[in-house]
VEXLUMGU-893998 format. One line per 8 residues: number of its first residue (from 1); their letters; for each residue x, y, z of N, C-alpha, C. Coordinates in pm, whole numbers, plus 50000, padded with zeros to 5 digits. Layout:
<vexdos>
NUM	a	X,Y,Z,X,Y,Z,X,Y,Z  ...
</vexdos>
This chain:
<vexdos>
1	maiqvpie	11835,43558,45661,11772,43429,45672,11866,43338,45753  11817,43290,45865,11896,43203,45952,11895,43060,45897  12005,42994,45916,12018,42855,45872,11957,42767,45981  11865,42680,45943,11792,42597,46039,11863,42463,46060  11964,42465,46146,12039,42345,46180,12053,42348,46332  12037,42234,46400,12050,42232,46546,12184,42291,46593  12183,42352,46710,12302,42415,46767,12417,42315,46780  12387,42193,46820,12492,42092,46836,12561,42064,46702
9	tqqqwtgw	12481,42058,46597,12536,42034,46464,12623,42152,46421  12575,42272,46448,12654,42392,46414,12787,42391,46487  12786,42352,46613,12909,42348,46691,13006,42242,46637  12952,42126,46598,13037,42022,46541,13103,42070,46412  13024,42134,46327,13077,42179,46199,13172,42297,46217  13148,42378,46319,13241,42487,46348,13378,42429,46383  13379,42323,46463,13505,42256,46497,13572,42197,46375  13494,42134,46288,13553,42075,46167,13613,42183,46079
17	vqtavapp	13540,42293,46061,13588,42402,45976,13717,42461,46033  13725,42473,46165,13846,42529,46228,13970,42445,46198  13951,42315,46182,14067,42229,46158,14092,42199,46010  13989,42210,45927,14003,42164,45788,14007,42276,45685  13981,42398,45725,13971,42508,45629,14070,42618,45668  14134,42677,45569,14229,42786,45593,14157,42905,45658  14225,42973,45750,14161,43080,45828,14082,43186,45750  14131,43238,45638,14054,43345,45574,13921,43298,45514
25	frkralka	13902,43168,45503,13785,43116,45432,13686,43045,45523  13711,43044,45652,13630,42963,45744,13484,43007,45750  13459,43134,45756,13321,43183,45768,13236,43138,45649  13289,43155,45530,13215,43115,45409,13200,42963,45401  13303,42890,45440,13296,42744,45435,13192,42691,45534  13190,42748,45654,13091,42705,45753,12950,42734,45704  12931,42850,45649,12798,42886,45597,12755,42789,45488  12845,42755,45399,12812,42663,45289,12779,42524,45343
33	alqslaag	12857,42476,45440,12832,42344,45497,12696,42340,45567  12668,42443,45645,12540,42447,45717,12421,42460,45622  12439,42536,45516,12331,42547,45416,12306,42413,45349  12412,42340,45322,12398,42209,45261,12322,42114,45355  12359,42117,45481,12290,42032,45580,12145,42073,45597  12118,42203,45600,11981,42252,45615,11894,42211,45497  11956,42196,45382,11882,42156,45261,11866,42004,45253  11913,41933,45356,11898,41788,45357,12017,41712,45305
41	gtsdqaia	12130,41780,45291,12249,41715,45238,12315,41625,45341  12398,41537,45293,12474,41447,45379,12600,41518,45429  12671,41454,45519,12798,41509,45568,12898,41524,45455  12902,41427,45365,12994,41436,45251,12959,41554,45162  12831,41578,45143,12788,41692,45062,12822,41824,45132  12808,41828,45263,12842,41948,45339,12992,41975,45331  13073,41871,45339,13218,41886,45326,13252,41939,45187  13190,41881,45086,13214,41926,44949,13173,42072,44932
49	aakqaern	13061,42111,44990,13015,42250,44980,13113,42344,45050  13162,42304,45166,13258,42386,45239,13388,42402,45160  13437,42292,45106,13562,42297,45029,13544,42379,44901  13426,42369,44839,13399,42448,44718,13394,42597,44752  13333,42632,44865,13328,42772,44908,13470,42825,44933  13553,42742,44996,13692,42780,45020,13766,42802,44888  13749,42709,44796,13814,42717,44665,13767,42839,44587  13636,42865,44588,13581,42979,44514,13638,43111,44566
57	ranymats	13644,43126,44699,13695,43251,44756,13844,43267,44726  13920,43161,44736,14064,43168,44705,14085,43207,44559  14006,43148,44470,14016,43183,44328,13980,43329,44304  13876,43376,44369,13834,43516,44355,13945,43610,44401  14005,43579,44515,14109,43667,44568,14236,43663,44481  14266,43548,44423,14381,43539,44333,14359,43625,44209  14239,43617,44153,14206,43700,44036,14208,43847,44074  14158,43879,44192,14159,44017,44240,14302,44070,44249
65	alvlgals	14393,43989,44300,14534,44030,44310,14592,44056,44172  14558,43970,44077,14608,43987,43940,14556,44118,43880  14429,44142,43893,14369,44264,43836,14426,44388,43904  14435,44386,44035,14488,44502,44107,14636,44524,44077  14711,44416,44061,14851,44430,44024,14867,44491,43886  14783,44446,43792,14786,44503,43657,14746,44650,43660  14646,44681,43741,14604,44820,43756,14718,44904,43812  14786,44849,43911,14898,44920,43971,15007,44947,43868
73	agvgillg	15039,44846,43788,15143,44864,43685,15100,44967,43582  14976,44957,43536,14927,45051,43436,14920,45194,43488  14866,45207,43607,14853,45340,43665,14989,45396,43703  15080,45308,43745,15215,45353,43779,15285,45415,43660  15259,45360,43542,15318,45416,43420,15257,45552,43388  15124,45561,43403,15054,45682,43360,15048,45791,43468  15006,45757,43587,14977,45860,43686,15067,45857,43809  15092,45742,43859,15179,45734,43975,15110,45705,44106
81	gisilatl	15071,45806,44180,15026,45793,44318,14922,45687,44345  14825,45674,44259,14719,45575,44280,14779,45434,44271  14890,45421,44206,14957,45292,44194,14992,45235,44331  15033,45319,44422,15070,45273,44556,14948,45214,44625  14833,45279,44613,14709,45229,44673,14670,45094,44611  14676,45085,44479,14643,44959,44412,14741,44849,44453  14866,44886,44475,14967,44789,44518,14931,44732,44655  14889,44818,44745,14850,44772,44879,14731,44675,44872
89	fafasaqq	14633,44708,44790,14517,44619,44775,14557,44488,44707  14649,44495,44614,14696,44373,44547,14764,44281,44648  14845,44337,44737,14909,44256,44840,14805,44193,44932  14704,44270,44969,14599,44217,45057,14524,44103,44990  14491,44118,44864,14423,44012,44790,14512,43889,44774  14639,43913,44751,14731,43802,44731,14747,43718,44857  14732,43779,44974,14741,43703,45099,14643,43587,45100  14521,43609,45053,14422,43502,45047,14431,43426,44916
97	grlsvdra	14455,43497,44807,14459,43434,44676,14570,43334,44658  14679,43349,44731,14791,43256,44719,14754,43117,44765  14645,43106,44841,14599,42975,44889,14511,42903,44787  14484,42967,44675,14402,42906,44571,14476,42791,44505  14409,42680,44492,14470,42564,44427,14480,42588,44277  14377,42649,44221,14370,42668,44076,14438,42795,44026  14437,42900,44108,14481,43030,44057,14587,43100,44140  14666,43027,44212,14771,43090,44292,14866,43170,44204
105	wqawtgva	14885,43126,44082,14973,43198,43989,14922,43339,43966  14790,43358,43967,14735,43492,43948,14771,43583,44064  14766,43528,44185,14803,43608,44303,14948,43652,44295  15037,43557,44262,15179,43591,44256,15210,43684,44139  15142,43664,44026,15161,43754,43912,15111,43894,43946  14998,43900,44017,14945,44029,44061,15041,44103,44152  15103,44030,44242,15202,44092,44331,15321,44143,44249  15367,44063,44155,15480,44106,44071,15443,44231,43991
113	lailgagf	15323,44233,43935,15280,44350,43859,15265,44472,43950  15216,44450,44071,15202,44560,44166,15338,44620,44201  15435,44532,44223,15571,44579,44252,15627,44655,44132  15601,44603,44013,15644,44671,43891,15581,44809,43882  15450,44817,43913,15380,44946,43910,15439,45044,44009  15466,44998,44129,15528,45086,44230,15667,45129,44183  15738,45035,44118,15870,45069,44063,15862,45177,43956  15762,45165,43869,15741,45269,43766,15714,45404,43831
121	filrlvvr	15633,45404,43936,15601,45527,44006,15727,45589,44065  15806,45509,44132,15928,45559,44194,16027,45606,44087  16037,45531,43979,16125,45569,43869,16085,45705,43810  15955,45727,43797,15908,45857,43745,15945,45970,43839  15940,45943,43970,15978,46045,44067,16127,46078,44058  16208,45973,44041,16353,45992,44035,16395,46060,43906  16333,46023,43795,16373,46078,43666,16334,46224,43650  16227,46265,43709,16183,46405,43695,16270,46493,43770
</vexdos>
């Protein structure tokens, strides 16, 4: 479903998003702003929608980093190899999640747990 907003308006909002929104969240923020405008919202409402989309994605990625880091730590204790894969995904999630205003701690905790999981894996290799 295409968003019904004039091209000039889309271009203006694309420029605003490029300057006001962090790079990993621009696509979602632009979509939210344009949807708000298409629904008859004001510029302030479009800005709020864009910022909320940015915040929601950052929070999601922070939580994702936390869960993947915990998975890495748990799997590192039990199995090993899959821990490295979970660690890589935790780092990727933390890259975006660290920008979360509300949940940056989850991203950093996830990274710490992922490192711990990789450490457990390496320790198991050394001890055997």
